[in-house]
C-alpha positions as CSV (number, residue, x, y, z in Angstrom):
1,M,0.1,16.5,-12.9
2,S,-0.1,12.8,-12.3
3,M,-1.0,11.7,-8.8
4,S,0.0,8.1,-9.4
5,E,3.0,6.6,-7.7
6,T,4.0,3.3,-6.3
7,K,4.9,2.6,-2.7
8,E,8.5,2.1,-3.8
9,H,8.7,5.7,-5.1
10,A,9.4,8.1,-2.2
11,L,8.2,11.7,-2.3
12,L,9.3,14.4,0.0
13,Q,6.4,16.4,1.6
14,V,7.4,19.4,3.7
15,A,5.0,20.5,6.4
16,L,4.8,24.3,6.7
17,D,3.7,24.3,10.4
18,F,4.1,28.0,10.9
19,V,1.6,30.7,12.0
20,E,2.9,33.4,9.7
21,L,2.3,33.1,6.0
22,D,5.4,35.1,5.1
23,R,7.6,32.6,7.0
24,A,5.8,29.6,5.5
25,L,6.4,31.0,2.0
26,Q,10.1,31.6,2.7
27,V,10.5,28.0,3.9
28,A,8.5,26.8,0.9
29,E,10.9,28.5,-1.5
30,E,13.8,26.8,0.2
31,A,12.0,23.4,0.2
32,A,11.1,23.7,-3.5
33,A,14.7,24.6,-4.3
34,G,15.8,21.6,-2.3
35,G,13.6,19.2,-4.3
36,A,10.4,18.9,-2.3
37,D,7.6,17.2,-4.2
38,I,4.7,18.4,-2.0
39,L,4.3,21.5,0.0
40,E,1.9,21.1,3.0
41,A,-0.1,24.0,4.4
42,G,0.2,22.7,8.0
43,T,-2.6,22.8,10.5
44,P,-1.1,25.7,12.5
45,L,-0.8,27.8,9.3
46,I,-4.4,27.0,8.2
47,K,-5.7,27.8,11.6
48,S,-3.8,31.1,11.6
49,V,-4.4,32.5,8.1
50,G,-7.1,30.1,6.7
51,L,-7.1,28.7,3.2
52,E,-5.3,31.8,2.0
53,A,-2.2,29.7,2.8
54,V,-3.2,27.1,0.2
55,R,-4.1,29.8,-2.4
56,A,-0.7,31.5,-1.8
57,L,1.2,28.2,-2.2
58,R,-0.8,27.3,-5.3
59,A,-0.1,30.7,-6.9
60,R,3.6,30.6,-6.1
61,F,4.3,26.9,-6.9
62,P,2.0,25.9,-9.7
63,G,4.1,22.9,-10.6
64,L,4.2,21.3,-7.1
65,R,1.5,19.4,-5.3
66,I,-0.1,21.3,-2.5
67,A,-1.5,19.5,0.5
68,A,-3.9,21.0,3.1
69,D,-3.6,19.4,6.5
70,M,-7.2,20.1,7.4
71,K,-7.4,17.3,10.0
72,V,-11.0,16.8,8.9
73,M,-13.3,15.1,11.4
74,D,-16.7,16.2,10.3
75,T,-18.4,18.0,7.4
76,G,-16.0,16.1,5.1
77,R,-17.5,17.2,1.8
78,I,-17.5,20.9,2.7
79,E,-14.0,21.0,4.1
80,T,-12.6,19.0,1.2
81,E,-14.3,21.1,-1.4
82,T,-13.1,24.4,0.1
83,A,-9.5,23.1,0.3
84,A,-9.6,21.8,-3.2
85,K,-11.2,25.0,-4.6
86,A,-8.4,26.9,-2.9
87,G,-5.8,24.8,-4.8
88,A,-5.1,21.7,-2.7
89,D,-4.2,18.6,-4.5
90,V,-4.3,16.5,-1.3
91,V,-6.5,17.0,1.7
92,H,-5.7,15.4,5.1
93,V,-8.5,13.7,7.0
94,L,-8.2,12.1,10.4
95,G,-8.5,8.3,10.5
96,A,-10.6,8.6,13.6
97,A,-13.3,10.3,11.5
98,S,-16.4,8.2,10.6
99,D,-16.5,6.1,7.5
100,E,-19.2,8.4,6.2
101,T,-17.0,11.4,6.7
102,I,-14.1,9.8,4.8
103,R,-16.5,8.6,2.0
104,E,-17.8,12.2,1.7
105,C,-14.2,13.5,1.5
106,V,-13.2,11.0,-1.2
107,E,-16.3,11.8,-3.3
108,A,-15.7,15.5,-3.0
109,A,-12.0,15.2,-3.8
110,R,-12.8,13.3,-7.0
111,H,-14.9,16.2,-8.3
112,Y,-11.8,18.5,-8.1
113,D,-9.1,16.0,-9.2
114,A,-7.8,16.0,-5.6
115,R,-6.8,13.1,-3.3
116,I,-7.5,12.2,0.3
117,A,-4.7,11.3,2.7
118,V,-6.0,9.7,5.9
119,D,-3.8,10.5,9.0
120,L,-3.8,7.7,11.6
121,I,-2.6,9.9,14.4
122,G,-3.8,8.6,17.8
123,L,-4.4,5.1,16.6
124,E,-2.2,2.2,17.7
125,G,-1.4,-1.5,17.1
126,E,-4.1,-3.6,15.4
127,Q,-6.5,-0.7,15.5
128,L,-4.1,1.3,13.4
129,V,-3.6,-1.5,10.8
130,R,-7.4,-2.2,10.6
131,R,-8.2,1.4,10.0
132,A,-5.5,1.7,7.3
133,V,-7.1,-1.2,5.5
134,R,-10.6,0.2,5.9
135,V,-9.7,3.7,4.6
136,Q,-8.0,2.2,1.6
137,E,-11.4,0.4,0.9
138,L,-13.2,3.7,1.3
139,G,-11.0,5.2,-1.5
140,A,-8.3,7.1,0.3
141,A,-5.3,7.7,-1.9
142,Y,-2.7,7.8,0.9
143,V,-2.5,6.7,4.5
144,C,-0.3,8.4,7.0
145,V,1.5,6.9,10.0
146,H,1.9,10.0,12.2
147,T,3.8,10.2,15.5
148,P,2.6,13.3,17.5
149,V,5.2,15.7,18.7
150,D,4.2,14.9,22.3
151,V,5.0,11.2,21.7
152,Q,8.2,12.1,19.9
153,M,9.4,13.9,23.0
154,R,9.4,10.5,24.8
155,A,11.7,9.2,22.1
156,E,9.1,6.8,20.7
157,M,9.6,6.0,17.0
158,P,7.0,4.9,14.5
159,F,9.0,2.2,12.7
160,E,7.0,-0.9,13.8
161,N,3.7,0.9,13.0
162,L,5.0,2.0,9.7
163,K,6.1,-1.5,8.7
164,A,2.7,-3.0,9.8
165,V,0.7,-0.5,7.8
166,A,2.9,-0.6,4.7
167,A,2.5,-4.4,4.7
168,A,-1.3,-4.2,5.0
169,V,-2.2,-1.7,2.3
170,D,-1.5,-1.2,-1.4
171,I,-1.8,2.6,-1.4
172,P,1.2,4.9,-0.7
173,V,2.1,5.3,3.0
174,E,3.1,8.6,4.4
175,V,5.1,9.0,7.5
176,A,5.0,12.1,9.7
177,G,7.0,12.8,12.8
178,G,9.5,10.6,14.6
179,I,11.9,10.2,11.7
180,N,15.3,11.9,12.1
């Protein structure tokens, strides 16, 4: 499966942010039938049932990309390797992680034909844009502008951040939260 796409080509990634694997798999079936390109084992699911969530998604959906929203901050190589060995094509790392952690994630991912998506949650303004450019330099395959649920509840939208990041990088930009 090719991981190359241009910024102009939109992909639909569905986050399975559940705590029950059965419910996540049911929604994954519906998402796949509806045309989803990527199924994401969300952080709540991974915290609840571990990487069994990734293994189950990989087994049930061998033709789709599987993302593991690990929110890696430390031990990047170990966390990336375990997610990739479980079947993840994409592993999510936090943009607030050190450059060294992101480098370790990128190197580990390459050994397993996986990709790294760096989530910029919690970063704002110029810091957000600078970090997006830096993680691209470090080898990230994707960068994600992520509006946390707690911020969404205040009706804040990520469009300005999204535009600024998309203009600053050449890698595909993901957006999570705040779009409705």
